[in-house]
C-alpha positions in Angstrom: -68.0 58.7 24.0 -70.0 59.0 20.9 -68.7 61.2 18.1 -71.2 60.1 15.2 -68.2 59.5 12.9 -68.6 56.0 11.7 -65.0 54.0 11.3 -63.9 53.5 7.7 -61.1 51.6 5.8 -58.5 54.1 4.1 -59.3 54.2 0.6 -57.2 51.5 -1.3 -56.1 49.5 1.8 -57.9 46.2 1.8 -58.7 44.9 5.4 -56.4 43.3 7.4 -56.4 39.5 7.2 -54.5 36.4 8.1 -53.0 34.1 5.3 -54.3 30.3 5.7 -52.2 27.5 3.6 -54.8 25.1 2.8 -53.5 21.4 3.5 -54.4 20.3 0.1 -51.8 22.9 -1.3 -48.7 20.9 0.4 -50.1 17.7 -1.4 -48.3 18.0 -4.6 -44.8 18.8 -3.1 -44.7 16.3 -0.4 -45.9 13.6 -3.4 -43.0 15.0 -5.4 -40.6 15.0 -2.6 -42.0 11.1 -1.6 -41.4 10.3 -5.2 -38.2 11.6 -5.3 -37.2 9.7 -2.6 -38.5 7.1 -3.6 -36.1 7.3 -6.7 -32.9 8.2 -5.2 -33.3 5.0 -3.1 -34.4 2.5 -5.9 -31.3 3.8 -8.0 -29.2 3.2 -4.9 -30.3 0.0 -4.5 -30.2 -1.0 -7.8 -26.4 0.2 -8.4 -25.6 -2.3 -5.7 -26.8 -5.5 -7.9 -24.5 -7.5 -9.5 -26.0 -7.5 -12.5 -26.1 -4.1 -12.9 -22.9 -3.2 -11.5 -21.0 -5.8 -14.4 -23.1 -3.9 -16.8 -21.6 -0.4 -15.8 -18.0 0.9 -15.8 -16.0 1.2 -12.9 -17.7 4.0 -10.6 -15.7 7.5 -10.2 -14.8 9.0 -6.7 -14.2 12.2 -8.6 -10.4 11.9 -8.6 -8.4 13.4 -11.3 -6.7 10.2 -12.1 -9.2 7.4 -13.9 -6.4 5.1 -13.6 -6.3 5.7 -9.7 -10.4 4.5 -10.2 -9.9 1.5 -12.4 -7.7 0.2 -9.9 -10.0 0.8 -7.0 -13.0 -0.7 -8.6 -10.5 -3.6 -9.3 -8.9 -4.0 -5.9 -12.8 -4.2 -4.6 -13.4 -7.0 -7.0 -10.7 -8.9 -6.2 -10.8 -9.0 -2.7 -14.6 -9.9 -3.4 -13.6 -12.8 -5.5 -10.5 -14.0 -3.0 -11.8 -12.8 0.1 -8.7 -11.1 1.3 -5.4 -9.5 -0.2 -2.0 -10.5 1.8 -0.1 -7.2 0.0 -0.6 -4.3 -2.0 2.0 -3.0 -4.5 1.9 0.6 -4.5 3.6 2.7 -7.0 3.4 4.6 -10.2 3.3 3.4 -13.8 6.6 2.0 -12.9 5.0 -0.5 -10.2 2.2 -0.9 -12.6 4.0 -2.4 -15.6 6.9 -3.7 -13.7 5.4 -5.8 -11.3 3.5 -9.0 -11.7 1.8 -10.3 -8.8 1.0 -14.0 -10.1 4.6 -14.4 -10.9 5.6 -12.7 -7.1 3.2 -15.0 -5.7 4.4 -18.0 -7.6 8.2 -17.5 -6.6 6.8 -16.8 -3.2 5.3 -20.1 -3.0 7.8 -22.0 -4.4 10.2 -21.0 -2.0 7.5 -20.7 1.2 5.0 -23.1 0.5 2.5 -20.4 1.5 0.4 -18.4 -0.6 0.8 -14.8 -0.9 -2.5 -13.0 -2.6 -1.3 -9.8 -4.5 -2.8 -6.9 -5.8 -0.5 -3.9 -8.0 -2.2 -0.4 -7.1 -0.1 1.0 -9.5 -1.2 4.7 -10.9 0.6 6.4 -13.8 2.3 9.7 -12.1 1.5 8.6 -8.4 4.0 10.8 -6.6 5.2 10.4 -2.9 2.3 12.5 -1.8 -0.7 11.1 -3.2 1.1 7.7 -2.5 1.1 9.0 1.1 -2.6 10.2 0.9 -4.1 6.5 -0.5 -1.7 4.3 1.4 -3.4 4.7 4.6 -6.9 4.4 3.3 -5.8 1.1 1.4 -4.4 -0.2 4.7 -7.3 0.7 6.4 -10.1 -0.1 4.2 -7.9 -3.9 3.3 -6.5 -5.0 5.8 -3.2 -6.2 4.2 -0.3 -7.6 5.8 2.1 -6.2 3.5 2.7 -3.2 1.6 4.9 -3.0 -1.2 6.0 0.5 -2.4 7.9 0.8 -5.6 9.3 4.1 -5.3 11.8 6.3 -7.6 14.0 9.4 -7.0 11.1 11.2 -9.4 8.4 10.6 -7.0 9.7 13.2 -4.8 10.7 15.9 -7.5 9.4 19.1 -7.3 8.4 19.8 -10.6 6.6 16.5 -11.1 3.0 16.8 -12.1 1.2 14.0 -11.0 -2.7 13.6 -10.5 -3.8 15.4 -7.5 -5.1 12.7 -5.5 -4.6 13.6 -2.1 -6.9 16.7 -2.8 -10.0 14.5 -4.0 -12.9 15.4 -1.5 -13.1 11.6 -1.2 -9.3 11.0 -0.2 -9.8 13.8 2.1 -12.9 12.5 3.6 -11.4 9.2 4.4 -8.6 11.1 5.9 -10.7 12.8 8.2 -12.0 16.1 6.2 -16.0 15.9 6.1 -17.5 17.4 2.6 -20.7 16.6 1.3 -19.1 15.6 -2.0 -16.9 13.1 -0.1 -19.5 11.7 2.1 -21.8 10.8 -0.9 -18.7 9.3 -3.1 -17.9 6.9 0.1 -21.5 5.7 0.9 -23.2 6.1 -2.3 -23.4 3.9 -5.2 -25.1 5.8 -7.3 -23.4 8.6 -6.6 -20.4 7.2 -7.7 -21.7 6.4 -10.8 -23.6 10.2 -11.7 -19.4 11.3 -11.3 -18.7 8.8 -13.9 -21.8 9.0 -16.3 -21.8 13.1 -16.1 -18.3 12.9 -17.9 -20.1 11.3 -20.8 -21.4 15.3 -21.7 -17.6 15.9 -22.3 -15.7 14.6 -25.3 -12.6 15.6 -23.8 -13.4 13.4 -20.7 -15.2 10.3 -21.8 -13.0 8.4 -23.6 -10.5 7.9 -20.7 -13.4 7.4 -18.2 -15.3 5.3 -20.2 -11.6 2.9 -21.1 -11.5 -0.5 -19.1 -7.7 0.1 -18.2 -6.5 -3.4 -19.5 -5.1 -4.6 -16.2 -5.7 -8.4 -15.1 -7.4 -9.3 -12.3 -4.7 -8.8 -10.2 -4.6 -5.2 -11.4 -0.9 -5.7 -13.3 -0.8 -4.0 -16.7 1.4 -6.0 -19.2 3.4 -3.9 -21.4 2.0 -4.8 -25.3 4.6 -1.9 -26.6 8.2 -2.0 -26.9 9.9 1.0 -27.7 13.2 1.0 -29.8 15.8 2.4 -27.3 16.8 4.9 -30.0 18.7 8.1 -29.7 15.7 10.0 -30.2 13.7 8.6 -27.2 17.1 8.7 -25.4 16.7 12.3 -25.9 13.4 12.9 -24.8 14.4 10.5 -21.8 17.5 12.7 -20.5 15.0 16.1 -20.8 12.8 15.0 -19.0 14.8 14.0 -16.4 16.8 17.0 -16.5 13.9 18.9 -16.2 13.3 17.5 -12.5 16.9 17.5 -11.7 16.9 21.3 -11.3 15.3 21.5 -8.3 16.2 19.8 -4.8 13.8 17.1 -3.8 10.5 18.3 -2.5 9.5 19.1 1.1 5.5 18.0 0.4 6.5 15.0 -1.7 9.3 13.5 1.4 6.1 14.2 3.6 4.4 11.8 1.4 6.8 9.3 1.5 7.3 9.8 5.7 3.2 9.0 5.9 3.9 5.7 3.8 6.3 4.7 6.0 4.2 5.3 9.5 2.4 2.6 8.4 4.6 0.2 9.9 3.8 1.3 13.3 0.3 0.1 12.6 0.3 -3.3 12.1 1.0 -3.7 8.1 4.9 -4.5 7.2 6.2 -2.3 4.9 8.5 -2.5 2.6 10.2 0.0 0.0 11.6 -0.9 -3.4 13.6 1.5 -5.7 12.1 1.0 -8.9 14.3 -0.5 -11.6 15.7 1.9 -14.4 18.0 1.3 -17.3 21.4 1.1 -16.3 22.3 4.1 -19.0 19.7 6.1 -17.6 21.5 5.2 -14.0 25.4 6.2 -15.1 23.6 9.1 -16.7 22.1 10.6 -13.3 25.0 9.5 -11.5 27.5 11.6 -14.1 25.0 14.6 -14.9 23.4 15.5 -11.5 23.4 14.9 -7.8 19.7 15.2 -7.2 19.2 11.4 -8.1 21.9 10.8 -5.1 20.6 13.0 -3.1 16.8 11.8 -3.4 17.6 8.2 -3.1 19.5 9.2 0.2 16.7 10.9 1.8 14.9 8.3 0.8 16.9 5.6 2.5 17.3 7.4 5.5 14.0 8.2 6.1 13.1 4.5 6.0 16.0 3.7 7.9 14.5 5.9 11.1 11.3 3.9 10.5 12.8 0.4 10.8 11.7 0.3 7.1 13.5 -2.1 4.8 14.5 -0.6 1.8 15.4 -2.8 -1.5 17.3 -2.5 -4.2 17.1 -4.8 -7.1 20.0 -6.2 -8.9 18.8 -4.9 -12.3 21.7 -6.2 -14.3 21.2 -9.7 -13.0 17.4 -9.9 -13.1 16.2 -7.8 -16.4 17.4 -9.2 -19.7 18.4 -7.0 -22.4 14.7 -7.0 -24.0 12.8 -6.7 -21.0 12.7 -3.2 -21.5 9.6 -1.5 -23.0 11.9 2.0 -22.7 14.7 3.8 -20.5 12.2 3.5 -17.3 9.8 0.8 -17.9 10.1 -2.7 -17.8 8.6 -4.9 -20.7 7.0 -8.4 -20.0 10.2 -10.5 -19.8 11.3 -7.4 -17.6 8.6 -7.3 -15.5 8.7 -11.3 -14.9 12.7 -11.1 -13.9 12.0 -8.3 -11.3 8.7 -10.3 -10.0 10.2 -13.4 -9.4 13.3 -11.6 -7.6 10.6 -9.7 -5.2 8.8 -13.0 -4.4 12.3 -14.8 -3.6 13.3 -11.6 -1.6 10.2 -11.7 0.1 10.8 -15.3 0.9 14.2 -14.8 2.4 12.9 -12.3 4.8 10.6 -14.3 5.8 7.5 -11.5 4.2 
């Protein structure tokens, strides 16, 4: 029914309208996205070029230990050059400075006539829990037939503050825990270089990140400095080892050691070697604390349960008096003696 009243809009309220986005307005963000994808693809492709890789420093996987990343890159290059690796030597700085893979291989070849391509994956401060996280990755990735783990009682101490490799996203990703950073570190070379070169902005991080590491092609770091075995050095060493011995062996570190041993059931031969220490320090440990005896007993029992060989080097016979760079680490002549003994021991055990 007509009322005579014309419809009108409420004052100040615009009439309803539908908003339409022009297709042209999407062109710029779409083009920007395509350019970004193209640049990322170019960066990724470029990162894989040999010339570029050789010009850049070893990439990062986001680890708290630069030495770990240098050894990882060195092992990649070693395998690329020699096509495969027969043996990986794992451990902390006592392994890094103490086992020369070339001397070991020469000793082994002299007794068996067979070659043994070994790489030293020693990382300063690596504890047993870190080794337990890293060893399965190395075995899966490189398929060595032999894993030599050079272990010391300090590796299972509760107060040892080594690099927390087990918590690195890349390590966790390789062990089955997904994360975006871990996935990128595994699959993107460009991202690994980003992780490295972003440290250039931090003066406290860049010197270590830019270091070449000083190892030879097989991962061995030859000791260039021999510290005088002075009373001052002795007191410092005793204080450090006494601090470790104040608490019993760590259950978490012993569990990491067990994870290394478990690899023996997966087709890789595992051999545990007690890291040599200066006889003076060994005698002090026997007389002053039960920690080191308890730790070695726990390690030996764990190895026995897994039917894994556990060797102790005859230190006095194979390490010359001048073969120490300090009370814990071997110098050049000491490393040569220890490595020659390892090669002979492997030959005798048909390794």
